[in-house]
KOLKOLMAR-800444 format. One record per residue: residue number from 1; residue in three letters; x, y, z of N, C-alpha, C in turn. Coordinates in pm, whole numbers, plus 50000, padded with zeros to 5 digits. Layout:
residues N
PT     k     r   n_east   n_north    n_up   ca_east   ca_north   ca_up   c_east   c_north    c_up
PT   NUM   Ala        X         Y       Z         X          Y       Z        X         Y       Z
...
//
This chain:
residues 332
PT     k     r   n_east   n_north    n_up   ca_east   ca_north   ca_up   c_east   c_north    c_up
PT     1   Met    50084     49880   50000     50000      50000   50000    50087     50125   50000
PT     2   Ala    50049     50221   49918     50121      50347   49911    50037     50458   49971
PT     3   Arg    50104     50561   50021     50037      50684   50061    50051     50782   49944
PT     4   Ala    49937     50815   49883     49939      50895   49761    49871     51028   49783
PT     5   Leu    49926     51132   49719     49871      51266   49725    49830     51306   49584
PT     6   Val    49705     51342   49564     49653      51379   49432    49622     51528   49431
PT     7   Leu    49695     51603   49352     49669      51746   49336    49561     51762   49230
PT     8   Gly    49449     51824   49270     49334      51833   49180    49242     51714   49196
PT     9   Gly    49226     51666   49319     49155      51542   49343    49005     51546   49320
PT    10   Thr    48946     51665   49304     48803      51672   49277    48773     51700   49130
PT    11   Gly    48876     51720   49048     48855      51738   48905    48833     51605   48836
PT    12   Leu    48808     51609   48707     48779      51487   48632    48889     51383   48647
PT    13   Leu    49012     51422   48618     49121      51324   48621    49160     51291   48764
PT    14   Gly    49164     51391   48850     49199      51365   48988    49099     51277   49058
PT    15   Phe    48970     51301   49035     48865      51220   49097    48879     51073   49059
PT    16   His    48899     51047   48930     48910      50907   48886    49041     50845   48934
PT    17   Thr    49145     50927   48947     49271      50875   49002    49253     50837   49148
PT    18   Val    49188     50924   49225     49160      50893   49365    49082     50762   49375
PT    19   Thr    48981     50748   49291     48898      50628   49292    48980     50503   49262
PT    20   Glu    49069     50511   49164     49151      50397   49127    49253     50364   49236
PT    21   Leu    49310     50466   49297     49405      50443   49407    49336     50372   49523
PT    22   Leu    49215     50416   49557     49142      50351   49665    49107     50207   49629
PT    23   Arg    49069     50187   49505     49032      50051   49461    49149     49955   49478
PT    24   Arg    49271     50005   49464     49389      49920   49478    49446     49919   49619
PT    25   Gly    49370     49975   49713     49408      49964   49853    49506     50066   49904
PT    26   Asn    49519     50179   49834     49613      50283   49877    49546     50384   49969
PT    27   Glu    49627     50454   50044     49581      50563   50129    49595     50693   50051
PT    28   Val    49489     50775   50048     49486      50888   49956    49456     51019   50027
PT    29   Thr    49535     51121   49991     49507      51260   50028    49477     51336   49899
PT    30   Ser    49370     51414   49900     49333      51497   49786    49353     51643   49822
PT    31   Val    49413     51717   49729     49428      51862   49746    49352     51931   49633
PT    32   Ser    49259     52018   49669     49180      52091   49570    49162     52235   49616
PT    33   Leu    49128     52320   49523     49107      52461   49556    48987     52477   49649
PT    34   Pro    48993     52573   49739     48875      52602   49821    48755     52632   49732
PT    35   Gly    48640     52579   49771     48521      52597   49690    48497     52485   49592
PT    36   Ser    48591     52391   49577     48570      52276   49491    48461     52188   49551
PT    37   Asp    48404     52101   49468     48292      52016   49511    48341     51911   49610
PT    38   Gln    48310     51930   49737     48355      51837   49839    48279     51706   49833
PT    39   Gly    48158     51708   49775     48076      51588   49773    48128     51478   49683
PT    40   Thr    48228     51508   49601     48278      51406   49510    48373     51309   49577
PT    41   Leu    48427     51344   49693     48531      51263   49755    48472     51157   49847
PT    42   Ala    48530     51037   49840     48490      50929   49929    48529     50964   50072
PT    43   Pro    48455     50913   50171     48481      50951   50311    48619     50910   50361
PT    44   Glu    48678     50806   50301     48810      50761   50348    48924     50846   50295
PT    45   Val    48895     50942   50208     48998      51031   50154    49024     51145   50250
PT    46   Thr    49152     51174   50273     49189      51293   50350    49183     51413   50257
PT    47   Ala    49093     51506   50285     49071      51620   50195    49141     51744   50248
PT    48   Val    49217     51809   50159     49282      51935   50190    49232     52037   50089
PT    49   Trp    49187     52152   50139     49136      52258   50051    49230     52375   50059
PT    50   Ala    49307     52395   49951     49410      52499   49955    49451     52536   49814
PT    51   Asp    49494     52660   49799     49556      52707   49675    49707     52691   49693
PT    52   Leu    49764     52594   49624     49906      52563   49643    49996     52680   49608
PT    53   Thr    49950     52767   49517     50036      52878   49476    50053     52981   49587
PT    54   Thr    49965     52979   49686     49974      53077   49793    50041     53021   49919
PT    55   Leu    50064     52892   49924     50123      52831   50042    50275     52846   50038
PT    56   Pro    50338     52880   50149     50484      52887   50152    50545     52748   50142
PT    57   Asp    50673     52744   50106     50741      52617   50088    50733     52528   50212
PT    58   Ala    50745     52587   50329     50744      52508   50452    50612     52434   50469
PT    59   Asp    50501     52500   50434     50371      52435   50446    50357     52321   50345
PT    60   Leu    50409     52342   50225     50402      52236   50125    50489     52117   50164
PT    61   Leu    50604     52143   50220     50690      52033   50267    50618     51952   50374
PT    62   Asp    50548     52019   50463     50472      51948   50565    50359     51866   50503
PT    63   Leu    50293     51923   50403     50184      51854   50335    50233     51730   50261
PT    64   Phe    50347     51741   50195     50399      51631   50114    50465     51523   50199
PT    65   Ala    50513     51557   50316     50588      51462   50399    50504     51338   50429
PT    66   Gly    50570     51223   50423     50504      51097   50454    50431     51033   50338
PT    67   His    50428     51101   50223     50362      51044   50105    50466     50977   50015
PT    68   Asp    50427     50865   49958     50515      50791   49868    50506     50842   49725
PT    69   Ala    50387     50891   49685     50365      50929   49546    50282     51056   49540
PT    70   Leu    50309     51136   49436     50233      51258   49413    50184     51257   49268
PT    71   Phe    50055     51287   49251     49992      51292   49118    49957     51438   49088
PT    72   Tyr    50016     51491   48980     50003      51632   48947    49898     51648   48836
PT    73   Ala    49772     51662   48879     49660      51668   48784    49599     51807   48781
PT    74   Ile    49682     51909   48775     49636      52048   48773    49710     52124   48663
PT    75   Gly    49662     52246   48635     49731      52329   48536    49636     52383   48431
PT    76   Ala    49690     52464   48342     49612      52528   48235    49627     52447   48106
PT    77   Asp    49516     52432   48034     49525      52361   47906    49508     52458   47790
PT    78   Glu    49509     52402   47668     49518      52488   47550    49388     52560   47518
PT    79   Arg    49279     52530   47588     49156      52605   47563    49164     52747   47616
PT    80   Thr    49256     52773   47707     49276      52909   47757    49339     52995   47647
PT    81   Ile    49283     53114   47627     49339      53207   47528    49387     53329   47605
PT    82   Pro    49513     53332   47643     49563      53440   47728    49608     53561   47647
PT    83   Ala    49640     53665   47719     49704      53781   47656    49841     53739   47603
PT    84   Ala    49879     53797   47490     50009      53767   47432    50119     53826   47520
PT    85   Pro    50232     53758   47533     50267      53632   47468    50214     53511   47546
PT    86   Ala    50151     53420   47474     50092      53301   47537    50199     53213   47601
PT    87   Ala    50319     53213   47544     50425      53129   47600    50454     53168   47745
PT    88   Arg    50452     53296   47774     50476      53340   47911    50364     53293   48003
PT    89   Phe    50239     53304   47957     50126      53259   48039    50140     53111   48073
PT    90   Phe    50162     53026   47974     50171      52883   47999    50297     52846   48077
PT    91   Tyr    50402     52924   48058     50523      52903   48139    50493     52929   48286
PT    92   Gln    50423     53037   48312     50392      53072   48451    50284     52981   48510
PT    93   Ala    50191     52934   48426     50080      52852   48475    50118     52706   48491
PT    94   Asn    50208     52658   48407     50238      52514   48407    50382     52481   48444
PT    95   Val    50477     52552   48386     50617      52514   48403    50667     52547   48544
PT    96   Leu    50655     52673   48582     50709      52715   48711    50643     52643   48829
PT    97   Pro    50509     52631   48834     50449      52558   48945    50490     52410   48950
PT    98   Thr    50502     52348   48833     50543      52208   48829    50684     52192   48884
PT    99   Gln    50774     52281   48843     50911      52273   48892    50916     52290   49044
PT   100   Arg    50838     52385   49096     50837      52407   49241    50782     52286   49315
PT   101   Ile    50668     52235   49269     50606      52121   49337    50696     51999   49329
PT   102   Ala    50758     51975   49214     50847      51859   49200    50968     51873   49292
PT   103   Arg    51023     51991   49300     51139      52013   49388    51103     51987   49534
PT   104   Leu    50992     52043   49577     50951      52026   49716    50909     51882   49746
PT   105   Ala    50848     51816   49648     50812      51675   49668    50937     51591   49689
PT   106   Arg    51038     51617   49607     51165      51544   49624    51225     51572   49762
PT   107   Glu    51226     51698   49801     51284      51733   49930    51206     51670   50046
PT   108   Ala    51075     51649   50026     50992      51591   50130    51001     51439   50135
PT   109   Gly    51073     51379   50039     51091      51235   50040    50995     51157   49953
PT   110   Val    50915     51227   49871     50827      51157   49777    50913     51080   49677
PT   111   Lys    50872     50958   49645     50953      50872   49557    50897     50859   49415
PT   112   Lys    50768     50888   49398     50705      50874   49266    50626     51000   49236
PT   113   Phe    50645     51054   49116     50578      51177   49074    50519     51153   48936
PT   114   Val    50386     51160   48926     50318      51137   48798    50262     51269   48749
PT   115   Leu    50309     51313   48635     50269      51440   48575    50167     51415   48464
PT   116   Tyr    50053     51482   48474     49949      51473   48370    49981     51579   48265
PT   117   Gly    50037     51535   48153     50079      51625   48047    49985     51620   47928
PT   118   Ser    50037     51654   47813     49956      51667   47692    50021     51594   47575
PT   119   Tyr    49934     51533   47491     49988      51468   47373    50033     51566   47268
PT   120   Thr    50010     51697   47289     50070      51794   47198    50222     51789   47207
PT   121   Ala    50275     51751   47323     50420      51735   47336    50469     51618   47251
PT   122   Glu    50389     51512   47246     50426      51396   47164    50441     51434   47018
PT   123   Phe    50344     51509   46967     50348      51543   46824    50439     51660   46795
PT   124   Ala    50468     51740   46895     50572      51842   46878    50706     51775   46850
PT   125   Gln    50728     51659   46906     50852      51585   46881    50846     51505   46751
PT   126   Arg    50729     51453   46718     50717      51366   46600    50713     51445   46469
PT   127   Trp    50641     51555   46468     50614      51625   46343    50723     51730   46317
PT   128   Thr    50831     51686   46265     50943      51776   46238    50928     51849   46104
PT   129   Asp    50827     51812   46026     50808      51875   45895    50733     52007   45904
PT   130   Ile    50671     52034   46019     50605      52162   46041    50655     52218   46174
PT   131   Ala    50633     52347   46194     50686      52413   46313    50587     52404   46430
PT   132   Tyr    50524     52290   46445     50426      52273   46553    50491     52293   46689
PT   133   Arg    50614     52247   46702     50685      52255   46829    50706     52398   46877
PT   134   Glu    50707     52493   46786     50732      52632   46822    50609     52702   46877
PT   135   Asn    50493     52638   46872     50373      52698   46930    50385     52702   47083
PT   136   Pro    50331     52807   47146     50354      52825   47289    50313     52707   47375
PT   137   Tyr    50198     52647   47347     50149      52542   47436    50233     52415   47431
PT   138   Pro    50253     52353   47314     50339      52234   47314    50482     52263   47356
PT   139   Arg    50531     52380   47324     50667      52416   47364    50680     52416   47516
PT   140   Thr    50583     52477   47585     50591      52483   47730    50554     52350   47795
PT   141   Arg    50473     52269   47729     50445      52136   47782    50571     52050   47780
PT   142   Leu    50650     52061   47677     50778      51990   47673    50870     52038   47784
PT   143   Leu    50872     52169   47805     50957      52224   47910    50908     52180   48048
PT   144   Gln    50777     52176   48066     50719      52128   48192    50767     51986   48223
PT   145   Glu    50764     51899   48124     50812      51762   48143    50959     51762   48184
PT   146   Glu    51037     51842   48114     51182      51840   48136    51218     51887   48277
PT   147   Val    51154     51995   48323     51192      52044   48455    51149     51946   48565
PT   148   Ala    51035     51882   48546     50991      51784   48646    51088     51665   48650
PT   149   Ile    51127     51618   48534     51219      51503   48527    51354     51539   48588
PT   150   Met    51403     51659   48557     51532      51699   48612    51525     51720   48763
PT   151   Glu    51415     51772   48813     51401      51790   48958    51403     51656   49031
PT   152   Gly    51350     51554   48967     51344      51424   49034    51469     51340   49019
PT   153   Ala    51555     51374   48925     51669      51289   48889    51751     51248   49011
PT   154   Gly    51766     51117   49025     51850      51062   49130    51781     51038   49263
PT   155   Ala    51659     51090   49278     51592      51076   49409    51444     51044   49398
PT   156   Met    51380     51084   49289     51235      51066   49274    51205     51031   49129
PT   157   Asp    51135     50921   49107     51098      50881   48972    50985     50970   48922
PT   158   Val    51005     51030   48805     50905      51117   48744    50859     51053   48614
PT   159   Met    50728     51029   48603     50667      50973   48484    50563     51070   48429
PT   160   Val    50556     51080   48296     50466      51175   48231    50361     51099   48151
PT   161   Leu    50234     51137   48170     50126      51089   48084    50098     51197   47980
PT   162   Arg    50114     51163   47855     50082      51256   47747    49938     51227   47703
PT   163   Leu    49846     51313   47750     49704      51282   47745    49636     51344   47623
PT   164   Pro    49549     51267   47558     49475      51315   47441    49334     51359   47481
PT   165   Tyr    49237     51343   47391     49097      51371   47424    49053     51272   47532
PT   166   Ile    48986     51324   47635     48946      51241   47749    48796     51258   47773
PT   167   Phe    48727     51145   47786     48583      51148   47806    48547     51075   47936
PT   168   Gly    48456     51134   48010     48414      51074   48136    48333     51174   48216
PT   169   Leu    48283     51129   48328     48194      51211   48410    48237     51211   48556
PT   170   Val    48211     51320   48621     48214      51331   48767    48080     51390   48806
PT   171   Ala    48014     51330   48903     47879      51372   48941    47872     51522   48965
PT   172   Gly    47778     51586   48896     47754      51727   48918    47844     51822   48843
PT   173   Gln    47943     51770   48770     48035      51856   48698    48008     51851   48548
PT   174   Arg    48004     51969   48487     47981      51974   48342    48104     51926   48268
PT   175   Pro    48088     51829   48178     48202      51786   48095    48256     51902   48012
PT   176   Leu    48376     51885   47963     48445      51993   47893    48407     52000   47745
PT   177   Trp    48309     51923   47703     48283      51907   47560    48160     51982   47511
PT   178   Gln    48111     52077   47589     47995      52156   47547    48020     52226   47414
PT   179   Phe    48145     52266   47390     48175      52339   47266    48146     52257   47142
PT   180   Val    48157     52125   47152     48127      52039   47038    47978     52049   47003
PT   181   Leu    47893     52043   47105     47750      52055   47083    47715     52195   47033
PT   182   Asp    47782     52297   47087     47754      52434   47042    47784     52449   46893
PT   183   Arg    47894     52392   46852     47931      52403   46710    47837     52322   46623
PT   184   Ala    47797     52207   46671     47705      52123   46593    47566     52185   46585
PT   185   Ser    47535     52277   46676     47401      52336   46683    47385     52457   46593
PT   186   Val    47492     52506   46533     47481      52624   46446    47398     52588   46323
PT   187   Ala    47286     52655   46308     47192      52621   46201    47232     52684   46068
PT   188   Asp    47169     52634   45963     47177      52692   45828    47315     52682   45765
PT   189   Gln    47400     52594   45817     47528      52569   45752    47576     52431   45792
PT   190   Pro    47653     52367   45705     47702      52234   45739    47802     52240   45854
PT   191   Val    47820     52126   45919     47919      52115   46025    48047     52066   45958
PT   192   Thr    48136     52159   45928     48258      52122   45856    48366     52077   45953
PT   193   Val    48434     51970   45916     48544      51917   45996    48659     51882   45903
PT   194   Leu    48776     51874   45961     48892      51827   45887    48900     51675   45895
PT   195   Gly    48982     51616   45810     48976      51472   45791    49066     51389   45879
PT   196   Gly    49122     51447   45985     49214      51373   46068    49147     51297   46181
PT   197   Thr    49230     51234   46262     49185      51159   46378    49269     51197   46499
PT   198   Thr    49214     51172   46616     49284      51202   46741    49281     51081   46833
PT   199   Ser    49387     51062   46909     49383      50965   47017    49274     51006   47115
PT   200   Ser    49212     50908   47179     49111      50939   47279    49107     50826   47381
PT   201   Val    49068     50862   47504     49065      50766   47615    48950     50802   47708
PT   202   Thr    48918     50712   47799     48824      50743   47905    48901     50798   48026
PT   203   Ala    48829     50867   48113     48891      50917   48236    48938     50802   48323
PT   204   Glu    48865     50690   48320     48908      50572   48396    49039     50517   48343
PT   205   Gln    49058     50520   48212     49185      50473   48155    49301     50564   48196
PT   206   Val    49275     50694   48203     49380      50785   48251    49418     50749   48394
PT   207   Ala    49318     50723   48477     49345      50686   48616    49425     50557   48625
PT   208   Gln    49389     50458   48546     49463      50332   48545    49607     50355   48499
PT   209   Ala    49624     50441   48398     49759      50471   48350    49841     50542   48457
PT   210   Ala    49778     50635   48529     49849      50710   48632    49895     50619   48745
PT   211   Val    49805     50535   48793     49842      50445   48902    49940     50340   48852
PT   212   Gly    49923     50296   48727     50019      50205   48667    50157     50266   48656
PT   213   Ala    50163     50397   48625     50292      50465   48620    50357     50469   48757
PT   214   Met    50277     50491   48861     50330      50488   48997    50387     50350   49029
PT   215   Glu    50317     50247   48991     50355      50112   49031    50468     50053   48946
PT   216   Arg    50471     50090   48817     50567      50023   48729    50637     50114   48629
PT   217   Gly    50614     50245   48638     50674      50336   48542    50823     50356   48566
PT   218   Glu    50891     50404   48462     51035      50430   48469    51060     50581   48470
PT   219   His    51158     50621   48548     51191      50764   48557    51223     50820   48418
PT   220   Gly    51162     50934   48390     51186      51002   48263    51102     50953   48148
PT   221   Ala    51020     50850   48171     50939      50795   48062    50819     50884   48034
PT   222   Thr    50784     50896   47906     50664      50967   47864    50572     50865   47799
PT   223   Tyr    50449     50861   47846     50353      50760   47801    50238     50831   47729
PT   224   Ala    50238     50821   47596     50130      50878   47516    50021     50773   47503
PT   225   Ile    49918     50783   47587     49818      50677   47591    49707     50704   47490
PT   226   Asn    49649     50596   47440     49542      50604   47342    49457     50478   47352
PT   227   Gly    49326     50499   47363     49234      50386   47367    49150     50372   47243
PT   228   Tyr    49145     50478   47158     49057      50473   47041    49097     50583   46944
PT   229   Asp    49109     50549   46816     49136      50647   46712    49004     50713   46672
PT   230   Leu    48985     50836   46714     48858      50906   46694    48872     51009   46584
PT   231   Ser    48793     50995   46480     48795      51097   46375    48707     51214   46417
PT   232   Tyr    48740     51331   46367     48658      51448   46397    48520     51434   46333
PT   233   Ala    48514     51365   46221     48384      51339   46159    48297     51254   46250
PT   234   Glu    48354     51151   46313     48276      51067   46404    48232     51147   46526
PT   235   Leu    48321     51229   46581     48288      51308   46698    48166     51395   46671
PT   236   Tyr    48166     51466   46559     48057      51557   46530    47932     51484   46479
PT   237   Thr    47950     51368   46422     47834      51287   46385    47758     51244   46510
PT   238   Ile    47830     51203   46612     47766      51165   46739    47696     51286   46800
PT   239   Ala    47762     51401   46797     47701      51523   46852    47573     51558   46779
PT   240   Cys    47575     51552   46647     47455      51583   46570    47342     51487   46602
PT   241   Thr    47373     51361   46614     47271      51261   46645    47205     51291   46780
PT   242   Leu    47284     51331   46879     47231      51356   47013    47142     51479   47019
PT   243   Ile    47166     51577   46933     47082      51698   46935    46972     51692   46831
PT   244   Gly    46959     51578   46763     46852      51562   46666    46880     51622   46530
PT   245   Arg    47005     51644   46500     47042      51699   46369    47084     51586   46277
PT   246   Asp    47060     51603   46149     47096      51502   46050    47248     51483   46049
PT   247   Pro    47298     51362   46078     47444      51339   46074    47506     51366   45938
PT   248   Ala    47424     51362   45834     47475      51391   45700    47520     51536   45686
PT   249   Asp    47484     51620   45783     47528      51760   45779    47676     51775   45811
PT   250   Val    47739     51669   45863     47882      51672   45891    47957     51651   45760
PT   251   Val    48041     51747   45724     48110      51744   45595    48260     51758   45619
PT   252   Val    48336     51664   45565     48482      51671   45574    48535     51762   45464
PT   253   Val    48617     51859   45502     48671      51954   45405    48823     51943   45404
PT   254   Pro    48886     51980   45292     49033      51974   45286    49097     52088   45364
PT   255   Leu    49221     52068   45402     49294      52168   45480    49300     52302   45408
PT   256   Asp    49325     52301   45279     49339      52426   45204    49212     52510   45208
PT   257   Ala    49098     52446   45231     48971      52519   45232    48953     52602   45358
PT   258   Val    49025     52568   45465     49005      52639   45592    49125     52722   45634
PT   259   Leu    49242     52694   45579     49362      52764   45625    49351     52917   45614
PT   260   Pro    49301     52973   45503     49292      53119   45497    49204     53178   45608
PT   261   Thr    49092     53112   45636     49002      53160   45742    49069     53151   45878
PT   262   Tyr    49135     53039   45904     49204      53021   46032    49314     53125   46050
PT   263   Gln    49386     53155   45943     49492      53255   45952    49433     53394   45978
PT   264   Lys    49320     53424   45913     49255      53553   45934    49210     53568   46078
PT   265   Leu    49150     53463   46133     49107      53466   46273    49226     53482   46367
PT   266   Asp    49334     53416   46335     49455      53426   46417    49508     53568   46415
PT   267   Asp    49505     53631   46299     49551      53769   46287    49461     53863   46366
PT   268   Gln    49332     53838   46366     49238      53921   46442    49266     53912   46591
PT   269   Leu    49294     53792   46639     49327      53775   46780    49455     53850   46816
PT   270   Ala    49553     53842   46728     49678      53913   46752    49654     54064   46763
PT   271   Ala    49566     54114   46679     49534      54257   46683    49465     54296   46813
PT   272   Gln    49400     54199   46877     49333      54222   47006    49427     54201   47124
PT   273   Gly    49551     54157   47095     49649      54139   47201    49641     54006   47273
PT   274   Val    49572     53908   47213     49564      53775   47273    49622     53673   47176
PT   275   Glu    49651     53553   47229     49721      53454   47148    49684     53313   47193
PT   276   His    49648     53229   47098     49625      53089   47127    49756     53019   47163
PT   277   Gly    49744     52917   47248     49861      52835   47278    49907     52755   47158
PT   278   Val    49813     52722   47071     49844      52664   46940    49777     52754   46837
PT   279   His    49854     52817   46753     49796      52909   46655    49698     52835   46565
PT   280   Leu    49592     52905   46526     49481      52840   46458    49521     52766   46330
PT   281   Pro    49612     52818   46249     49652      52738   46132    49715     52605   46173
PT   282   Phe    49788     52603   46284     49847      52477   46330    49742     52385   46392
PT   283   Thr    49639     52444   46451     49525      52363   46497    49462     52292   46378
PT   284   Ala    49447     52364   46268     49391      52303   46147    49482     52191   46095
PT   285   Met    49612     52216   46092     49705      52112   46048    49696     51989   46137
PT   286   Phe    49685     52014   46268     49674      51904   46364    49551     51821   46333
PT   287   Gln    49437     51887   46310     49312      51815   46289    49300     51753   46150
PT   288   Glu    49391     51788   46064     49393      51725   45931    49477     51598   45932
PT   289   Arg    49560     51581   46034     49650      51466   46042    49593     51358   46134
PT   290   Asp    49660     51245   46136     49625      51137   46228    49712     51153   46353
PT   291   Ala    49658     51225   46451     49730      51250   46576    49699     51136   46673
PT   292   Val    49745     51018   46637     49717      50899   46716    49847     50826   46745
PT   293   Thr    49846     50753   46857     49960      50671   46895    49913     50526   46908
PT   294   Asp    50009     50437   46913     49980      50294   46919    49944     50255   47062
PT   295   Pro    49820     50209   47087     49783      50169   47223    49874     50061   47280
PT   296   Ala    49923     49973   47193     50006      49862   47240    50140     49908   47295
PT   297   Ala    50178     50032   47263     50307      50081   47310    50304     50125   47455
PT   298   Thr    50184     50154   47508     50177      50206   47645    50075     50137   47734
PT   299   Leu    49958     50101   47681     49852      50049   47768    49892     49920   47840
PT   300   Pro    49950     49822   47772     49992      49701   47845    50103     49731   47946
PT   301   Val    50191     49823   47912     50302      49857   48002    50249     49911   48135
PT   302   Leu    50142     49989   48128     50088      50053   48247    49969     49977   48307
PT   303   Gly    49930     49869   48243     49819      49789   48294    49682     49853   48273
PT   304   Val    49665     49922   48161     49540      49989   48130    49447     49894   48056
PT   305   Glu    49322     49887   48099     49224      49798   48039    49159     49863   47917
PT   306   Glu    49116     49780   47823     49036      49831   47712    48900     49875   47763
PT   307   Gln    48852     49988   47712     48720      50038   47749    48651     50094   47626
PT   308   Asp    48522     50114   47637     48442      50167   47527    48450     50319   47530
PT   309   Val    48545     50372   47455     48566      50517   47455    48448     50589   47391
PT   310   Val    48391     50532   47287     48277      50595   47221    48158     50605   47316
PT   311   Ala    48138     50504   47398     48030      50509   47497    48054     50620   47597
PT   312   Ala    48180     50637   47640     48213      50745   47734    48196     50881   47668
PT   313   Leu    48235     50892   47542     48216      51015   47466    48067     51049   47460
PT   314   Thr    47986     50951   47423     47842      50971   47409    47780     51012   47542
PT   315   Ala    47821     50948   47651     47768      50982   47782    47806     51125   47823
PT   316   Ser    47928     51167   47789     47972      51302   47822    47889     51407   47748
PT   317   Leu    47866     51384   47619     47785      51477   47542    47639     51472   47585
PT   318   Gln    47589     51352   47616     47450      51338   47657    47424     51414   47786
PT   319   Trp    47521     51415   47878     47504      51491   48003    47483     51638   47970
PT   320   Cys    47560     51690   47877     47545      51831   47838    47409     51857   47774
PT   321   Val    47362     51763   47692     47230      51778   47631    47122     51779   47739
PT   322   Asp    47138     51693   47839     47037      51680   47944    47041     51794   48045
PT   323   His    47150     51869   48046     47167      51979   48141    47205     52106   48064
PT   324   Pro    47110     52165   47993     47141      52283   47911    47201     52395   47994
PT   325   Val    47295     52465   47935     47363      52574   48005    47263     52680   48047
PT   326   Gln    47164     52710   47963     47069      52814   47994    46987     52779   48117
PT   327   Gln    46948     52652   48129     46869      52610   48244    46950     52618   48372
PT   328   Leu    47077     52576   48365     47162      52581   48484    47184     52725   48528
PT   329   Ala    47203     52816   48430     47223      52956   48463    47098     53015   48528
PT   330   Ala    46980     52977   48477     46856      53028   48532    46834     52979   48675
PT   331   Ala    46879     52856   48702     46861      52798   48835    46943     52871   48940
PT   332   His    47049     52938   48896     47136      53009   48990    47103     53159   48991
//
């Protein structure tokens, strides 16, 4: 049995990690921001409500002491559109806090550190024919991995999960996929998508991978997990079906048909002083390619079970359909 500390224990990934750790007989402490949903945690979990960025080092050392493993399931993702330069925002939001937490975890005697990263780092390394790596988000995700690994070197094993599209539910929390339904709901025009595919997994598979990394991962290893090759056409076809729209309205278009528009939108954002973590033309290139990895390369290594990713996707979107944003806003 290990004593594990999960940062972000009430979020989607943290909640499922806590659940998996308990299922395997571990002792778990969850750290979440004040005001997070306390009802999601099992009674046997030690709950800490704190903003780690405001706690002094001495308090964090006390918090981390006595734990064997730390799961870092917090940070900013690429949906955030910050003021330019975006690289500085993601550096401050992801890189610096990760380096601090990893350093203090090592000093406190933690032996295993699992970082929840992004598969944009995987393709930043693979796709050398385009300058994808130079985009702020994948660039800083790679740096985040590096500083965590270097902080742990020689004393604490650091393993990275390079995470793709993730589907799953936590009671009472809105899934992150409302934007798919919003786009599918735009009337009087087809739902245009690019012809690529993306790796995708369930939240439970992420949890299994995280605990598997704690139990059997190697220091410095990056695990790009994938449970299902999901095309954007399939994603939006499912969305259309759930909202009662004809799936035939989903139309695959070539990259050249959207690049000028994406570049124009990117220029408009720049004029407003904001910047995507991945510039829109590169988002289009990403969605035109097969951004998938081989499940056999990581899932058996980490002990991840096969699951029905499409069912999890459908359930995530169905929750949003059943809980319209307008109704929830009116209730409050």
